[in-house]
Structure formats: structure tokens, C-alpha cells
C-alpha positions in Angstrom: 7.6 191.9 158.1 6.2 189.4 160.4 6.2 189.6 164.4 6.5 186.6 166.7 4.4 186.2 169.7 7.5 185.0 171.8 10.2 187.7 172.9 13.5 187.3 172.4 14.1 187.6 176.2 11.7 184.8 176.8 13.4 182.5 174.3 15.9 179.7 174.9 19.6 181.0 174.6 20.9 179.0 172.0 18.2 180.0 169.6 18.7 183.7 170.0 20.8 185.0 167.2 24.6 185.1 167.9 24.7 188.9 167.3 21.9 189.4 169.1 23.0 187.1 172.5 24.9 189.8 174.1 21.9 192.7 174.1 19.5 190.0 175.5 22.1 189.5 178.3 22.5 193.1 179.1 18.6 193.4 178.7 18.3 190.2 181.1 20.8 191.1 183.6 21.1 194.9 183.5 24.8 194.7 182.8 24.8 197.4 180.1 27.6 200.1 180.1 26.1 203.9 179.9 29.2 205.6 179.5 30.2 203.1 176.2 26.9 202.6 175.3 27.6 198.8 174.8 26.8 195.5 176.8 29.1 195.0 179.4 30.6 191.9 177.8 31.1 193.6 174.6 33.0 195.7 176.6 35.6 193.3 177.8 36.2 191.8 174.4 36.7 195.2 173.6 39.4 195.6 176.6 40.9 192.2 176.1 41.1 192.3 172.4 44.5 192.6 170.8 44.2 195.8 168.8 46.2 198.5 170.6 48.7 198.4 166.9 45.9 199.1 164.8 44.4 202.1 166.8 47.8 203.2 167.2 48.3 202.9 163.5 45.2 204.6 162.7 46.1 207.8 165.0 49.4 207.9 163.4 48.2 208.3 160.1 44.9 210.3 160.0 45.5 212.6 162.9 48.2 215.3 162.8 48.3 217.8 165.9 45.1 216.5 167.4 43.0 217.3 163.9 42.3 215.3 161.0 44.0 215.3 158.0 42.7 216.9 154.8 41.2 215.1 152.6 44.3 216.2 149.5 46.7 214.9 152.5 44.8 211.7 153.3 45.3 210.7 149.5 48.8 211.5 149.2 49.3 208.5 151.6 50.3 205.3 149.6 47.8 203.2 148.5 49.5 200.6 150.9 49.0 203.1 153.8 45.4 203.6 152.9 44.4 200.0 152.9 46.1 199.4 155.8 43.9 201.8 157.9 40.6 200.8 156.5 42.1 197.3 157.7 42.8 198.5 161.1 39.2 200.3 161.3 37.7 197.1 160.5 39.4 195.2 162.9 38.5 197.9 165.5 34.3 197.4 164.8 34.6 193.8 164.7 36.6 193.1 168.0 33.6 194.0 169.8 31.2 190.5 167.9 31.3 187.2 169.1 32.5 186.5 166.0 36.1 187.8 164.4 34.3 187.6 160.7 31.9 189.2 158.3 29.8 188.1 155.9 30.8 189.0 152.3 27.8 191.7 152.2 28.9 192.6 155.6 32.4 193.4 154.2 31.2 195.4 151.1 29.0 197.7 153.6 32.1 198.1 156.0 34.2 198.7 153.0 31.8 201.3 151.4 31.2 203.2 154.7 35.0 203.8 155.8 35.7 206.5 153.2 32.8 208.2 154.0 33.3 208.1 157.8 37.1 209.2 156.8 35.3 212.4 155.3 32.9 212.8 157.8 36.1 213.0 160.5 38.0 215.4 158.2 34.8 218.0 158.3 33.4 217.6 154.7 29.9 218.7 154.3 27.1 216.3 153.1 27.1 218.1 149.4 31.0 217.5 149.4 30.7 213.5 150.6 27.9 213.3 147.5 30.3 215.0 145.1 33.6 212.4 146.1 31.3 209.5 146.3 29.9 210.6 142.7 33.3 211.0 141.6 34.6 207.4 142.9 31.6 205.6 141.4 31.7 206.9 138.2 35.3 206.5 138.0 36.2 210.2 137.4 40.1 208.9 137.6 39.7 206.7 134.5 38.0 209.4 132.7 40.5 211.3 133.2 43.3 208.7 132.2 41.1 208.5 128.7 41.2 212.2 128.5 44.6 212.9 128.8 45.3 209.8 126.6 43.1 211.2 123.7 44.6 214.9 124.2 48.6 212.9 124.3 47.4 211.7 120.7 48.3 208.2 122.4 44.8 207.1 121.4 42.5 208.0 118.6 38.8 209.3 118.9 37.1 206.2 118.1 39.3 204.6 120.9 38.4 207.1 123.5 35.1 206.5 122.9 35.0 202.7 123.0 37.1 203.3 126.5 34.7 205.6 127.5 31.3 203.1 126.7 33.0 200.5 128.8 32.7 202.5 131.9 30.3 201.1 134.0 28.9 202.6 137.4 31.0 201.2 140.2 29.4 198.1 142.5 28.5 199.4 145.6 26.7 197.7 148.4 23.2 198.4 149.8 23.5 200.0 153.1 22.5 198.2 156.2 22.5 198.4 160.1 25.7 196.1 161.2 26.4 193.2 162.1 23.8 191.5 159.6 24.6 188.0 159.0 21.6 187.6 156.4 22.1 190.2 154.3 23.2 189.9 151.0 25.3 191.2 148.3 23.4 194.0 146.2 24.6 197.2 144.7 22.6 200.1 145.3 23.2 201.1 141.2 22.6 199.1 138.6 25.7 198.3 136.6 24.7 200.5 133.8 26.7 203.1 131.8 28.5 206.1 134.5 25.8 208.7 132.5 23.1 206.6 134.0 23.8 207.0 138.0 20.9 208.7 139.3 22.1 211.6 141.3 18.7 211.3 143.8 19.6 208.0 144.4 23.1 208.5 145.5 21.7 211.4 147.9 19.5 208.8 149.7 22.3 205.9 149.7 24.7 208.2 151.1 22.6 209.3 153.7 22.1 205.9 154.9 25.3 205.1 155.3 25.9 207.9 157.3 22.6 207.2 159.4 22.2 203.4 159.4 25.6 202.7 159.3 27.9 204.8 160.8 25.9 206.7 163.1 24.0 203.5 164.2 26.7 200.3 163.5 29.9 202.1 163.5 30.2 205.0 165.8 29.4 203.0 169.3 32.1 200.5 169.0 34.9 202.4 167.4 34.4 205.0 170.0 34.5 202.6 172.9 37.7 200.8 171.6 38.9 204.6 171.1 37.8 205.2 174.5 39.1 202.2 176.1 42.6 203.0 174.2 42.7 206.5 176.2 41.8 205.1 179.3 44.8 202.4 178.8 47.4 205.2 177.6 46.2 208.8 177.9 46.8 209.2 174.5 44.9 212.6 173.8 44.5 211.4 169.8 42.1 208.8 170.9 39.7 210.6 172.8 40.0 213.6 170.1 39.0 211.0 167.0 36.1 209.5 169.1 34.7 213.2 169.3 35.1 213.5 165.7 33.6 210.5 164.9 30.6 211.3 167.3 29.9 214.4 166.7 32.0 215.7 164.3 34.1 218.0 166.2 36.5 218.0 169.3 35.7 221.2 170.1 34.2 221.2 173.7 31.3 224.3 173.2 30.4 222.8 169.8 29.9 219.4 171.6 27.9 220.7 174.3 26.3 222.8 171.5 25.3 219.8 169.8 23.9 218.3 173.2 21.5 220.7 173.3 20.2 220.2 170.0 21.7 222.5 167.5 22.4 222.3 164.0 26.2 222.8 162.9 24.8 225.8 160.7 23.7 227.5 164.2 26.6 226.8 166.1 28.7 228.5 163.9 27.4 232.0 164.9 26.3 230.9 167.9 29.7 229.9 169.9 30.8 232.9 169.2 28.3 234.0 171.7 29.1 231.6 174.4 30.6 232.3 177.5 30.5 229.2 179.1 28.5 226.1 178.8 27.9 222.6 180.7 25.9 219.9 181.3 23.3 222.6 183.8 23.0 225.5 181.5 24.6 227.9 178.7 25.8 231.1 180.0 26.0 233.8 176.7 28.0 237.1 176.6 26.2 240.4 176.6 26.9 240.2 172.6 23.6 238.6 172.2 21.7 241.9 172.4 23.0 242.9 168.9 21.6 239.8 167.3 18.8 240.2 165.0 15.3 238.8 165.8 15.6 235.6 163.7 19.2 234.6 165.5 17.1 235.6 169.0 14.7 233.2 168.3 16.9 230.1 167.6 18.3 230.7 171.4 15.4 231.8 173.0 14.6 228.6 174.7 17.7 229.2 176.9 17.8 232.7 177.9 
């Protein structure tokens, strides 16, 4: 890495990368939307963008009674509907940018992140997301077909072994913050046999997708799109989905506890003892007096 002696803020506007101009402009003019976490000119693109149909399609198909559909229900949707959901989410991300097209590598990052985002919305744990990605990358469905054909005597052992030996790890783009026009296409995992998928590498790769891509790159623009849609149509589903993407829950108490710095593993038992919570304080019920010392230590700074 090298650092330029000249700040981007002091450079000629035309010399600033297209994807950074909005941020540079927002800093210079102090036009940053604190509520939506985006520069005002990006918010204006969202407001004037023609993506309402895309948002409605996503809401209609991945939320039921205000809650995300379960993973098995999602996979019962037709391939056409699931592809449409992913395409709509891409459009919801793209609308805030100065350009309406991503590079091949950027598109690969976005495509790989969308299933992870959907699993996150569905409340999947990190270990479950790892397991689901492992199944996808190692072509578990194709393995099942080979085993079924062998069991039904449709193919011989030698034919099954040959089919098995040809199964290689799926391509998965190296995770990177978006947008990034300089990104090149490169798989996180060598195109080797599925047995050679390194589990530790998969763990780090999945964490990077959750952190660098979803949390840092996708969350703010997609949530902004949903919040603008909510302000226009008062559709509670948009507000709920924004909360699921940003916080992993739509429960007000859980969201406030997250803002106060508690993790989900503690929130599960803490919320049962919360009488009320807001930006000023947490009021605990008397039931906390029955908690063991180790749990009292977790909440002690708020007592």
C-alpha cells in the first residue's frame, strides 16, 4: 500500500474515483444523511429511482406476516422466483451508485453475498451458514444424485467413482467491500476436488462476507432503500426487513439491547428481565435478583 501526500478532498473533482465522489462531496458540503447513513445525493438517487416493483417483489416473497420465511420455505420457491429475488436485491443495492452496472468481479461478490444475506435474515447462526455454504460449494445435491443413481443400479460403481472424481469446488469470488471497480475475478478456493475444501478457509471467507460485504457494503444502501419505501407507502414489511438486515431481528427490545452492546447469546436471557428500554436507560424487572452472579456481572454496569 502507498499513501498519497495529497488528500482526495484537495484533488480536482474529475480526478476522484467515480465511486468516491459522493463521499467527497458530502464531506466538503456537510450533506450527509445521518438517519440513512448515506450522502444526501445517494439518498436522492434512491428517492427518484424506479425500483418500487423490485422492493415489493422481495417483500412479497421473503416475508410472511412480517417475519422472514424459513430456509426450507425459501428453497420451495421456484428457481425463477429465487433468481428474481436475487436480481431485485441487486437493483436495490445498485440504485444509490453513480453507475447502473457492476463489473464482473463486483457482480460475483454481490451474487455470493445474497444467499448469505438471506440466511442471515432467516436467523441462521454463523455455524449454520457455514454448513449451508459448505453444502453448496461441495455440490451436495450432485453428490446425492450420484448416490441415488448408484443405489437404484442406474450406474455402476466405476461410473459413480468417475462422476465423483469430477466433482470440483464451485467458484466463489474472494469477498471484498463494494463498490470496487479495480476488483479482479478470483476464487477464494482452488478449483480442486470437493474433498479438498479447507474448512478453516471457509470459516474466514464466510466471516469476511458477513463483515466486509454485508455489514459494511450492502446493509446501509439496502436499508436506506427500504426505509425510503416505508416512508412513501407506510409498508411495515419494509421497516421489518430493514431491521432484520441491520440487526438480525425486528424485536424492539432485542434491537435496543444490541445497541447497548449485548450479544445475541446474552440477549436471549436478558430480554426476559427487561421492563422497559430506550435511548436513555434500561429498566430491569425485580426478577434480576434471582440471577446467578455470572449473569449479574454481564448487566452490572446498567444497574
